[in-house]
C-alpha positions as CSV (number, residue, x, y, z in Angstrom):
1,M,0.0,0.1,-0.1
2,A,1.3,3.4,-1.1
3,K,1.9,6.3,1.7
4,R,-0.7,8.5,2.1
5,Y,1.2,10.7,3.7
6,Q,4.5,13.3,3.8
7,L,6.7,14.3,6.8
8,I,6.4,17.9,7.5
9,D,9.2,19.4,8.8
10,H,8.7,21.2,11.7
11,T,11.8,22.9,14.3
12,A,12.2,20.6,17.7
13,D,9.1,18.7,16.6
14,T,7.9,16.3,13.7
15,G,4.6,16.4,11.9
16,I,2.3,15.1,9.1
17,R,0.5,15.9,6.1
18,V,-2.2,13.3,5.2
19,F,-4.6,12.7,2.3
20,G,-7.8,10.7,1.7
21,N,-10.7,10.6,-0.5
22,D,-13.1,10.9,2.2
23,P,-13.0,11.5,5.9
24,A,-12.7,7.6,7.1
25,E,-9.6,7.0,4.5
26,L,-8.2,10.4,5.7
27,F,-8.6,9.1,10.1
28,A,-7.5,5.7,9.1
29,G,-4.2,6.8,6.9
30,A,-3.3,9.0,9.7
31,G,-3.4,6.4,12.6
32,A,-1.4,4.7,10.1
33,A,1.1,7.3,9.6
34,L,1.2,7.9,13.2
35,F,2.5,4.3,13.5
36,D,4.9,4.2,10.5
37,I,6.7,7.4,11.8
38,I,7.3,5.6,15.3
39,F,7.9,2.1,14.1
40,G,7.6,1.5,10.6
41,L,4.9,-0.4,9.0
42,E,6.9,-2.8,7.2
43,N,7.5,-4.3,11.2
44,I,3.9,-4.7,12.2
45,S,1.6,-7.4,11.4
46,G,-1.9,-6.5,11.4
47,A,-3.0,-9.8,12.2
48,E,-5.0,-9.1,15.3
49,K,-7.8,-7.4,16.2
50,G,-6.7,-4.7,19.0
51,G,-10.3,-3.5,19.5
52,R,-12.9,-0.8,18.8
53,V,-11.4,2.8,19.7
54,D,-14.5,5.4,19.8
55,V,-13.9,9.1,20.1
56,S,-15.7,12.4,20.0
57,G,-14.4,16.1,19.4
58,E,-15.9,19.6,19.1
59,D,-15.0,19.4,15.0
60,L,-13.0,17.3,12.7
61,P,-9.7,18.5,13.8
62,D,-10.6,18.5,17.4
63,L,-11.4,14.9,16.6
64,L,-8.3,13.9,14.7
65,A,-6.3,15.1,17.5
66,G,-8.5,12.7,20.2
67,W,-8.1,10.0,17.8
68,L,-4.7,10.2,17.5
69,G,-4.0,11.0,20.9
70,R,-6.1,7.7,22.1
71,L,-3.8,5.4,19.6
72,L,-1.1,7.0,21.7
73,L,-3.0,6.2,24.9
74,K,-3.6,2.5,23.4
75,F,-0.3,1.8,23.1
76,E,1.3,2.9,26.2
77,L,-1.9,1.7,28.2
78,E,-2.3,-2.1,26.2
79,H,1.3,-2.0,24.4
80,F,-0.7,-2.4,21.1
81,I,0.3,-0.9,18.1
82,S,-1.3,-0.6,14.9
83,S,-0.8,-1.1,11.3
84,H,-4.3,-0.4,9.9
85,F,-8.3,0.6,10.9
86,T,-11.6,-0.3,9.6
87,I,-13.6,3.1,10.5
88,I,-17.1,1.9,11.1
89,S,-18.7,5.4,11.6
90,I,-17.4,8.9,11.4
91,D,-18.8,12.5,11.6
92,E,-18.0,15.4,12.4
93,R,-18.0,15.1,16.1
94,T,-17.5,11.1,16.7
95,L,-15.4,8.6,15.2
96,S,-15.8,4.7,16.0
97,A,-13.2,2.1,14.4
98,D,-11.6,-1.2,14.7
99,A,-7.8,-1.3,15.1
100,F,-5.7,-4.4,13.7
101,G,-1.8,-4.8,14.7
102,E,-0.2,-6.7,17.3
103,S,1.2,-6.6,20.8
104,F,4.4,-4.7,21.1
105,D,7.4,-6.7,21.2
106,P,11.0,-4.8,21.9
107,A,12.4,-7.7,20.4
108,V,10.7,-7.2,17.3
109,H,9.4,-3.5,17.4
110,S,12.5,-0.9,18.2
111,A,11.2,3.1,17.8
112,L,12.6,4.8,15.1
113,M,11.1,8.0,16.6
114,E,9.6,8.9,20.3
115,V,6.0,10.4,19.6
116,K,5.0,11.9,23.0
117,G,1.9,13.6,22.4
118,V,-0.6,15.4,19.5
119,T,-0.5,19.0,19.5
120,Y,-3.2,21.8,18.0
121,H,-0.4,24.0,16.7
122,G,-1.0,24.1,13.2
123,L,-3.9,21.1,13.6
124,K,-5.9,21.5,9.8
125,V,-8.4,18.8,8.7
126,G,-10.2,20.2,5.3
127,Q,-11.1,19.5,1.7
128,K,-10.4,20.9,-1.2
129,E,-11.2,19.8,-4.9
130,G,-12.7,16.8,-3.5
131,L,-9.6,15.4,-1.6
132,W,-9.2,15.7,2.0
133,T,-6.1,16.9,3.9
134,A,-4.9,17.1,7.1
135,E,-1.6,18.4,8.7
136,V,-0.6,17.4,12.4
137,I,2.3,18.0,14.4
138,F,3.6,15.9,17.0
139,D,5.4,16.3,20.2
140,V,9.0,14.4,19.9
């Protein structure tokens, strides 16, 4: 699967610009991009279902920040790393998705980068000419 994101240069932090044909593809791509920059997707099997992830927010940018923050929390608390997602439902304020990946194993998964959190600095979600895009800066 081709990468549907680009890295954004940012002083002392890192960011991503994600692309999708619709909000579901955009949010699934953002989740995959998060774990790609931390571990590299080629190092994560998508064989295990990691459970449902439900998030709410005030608007799409807030929802995206909450989504990515929840995925980081899932990694921290459950030691589950994801390679892809099935978006069950998404609207302006809620998202429900299934995460697929595997349990973190330090013998197999070495971190390429530590992501501490999602920032609201420069956070954007929008649609232009039929393509959805988002920009997110991570605290590293």
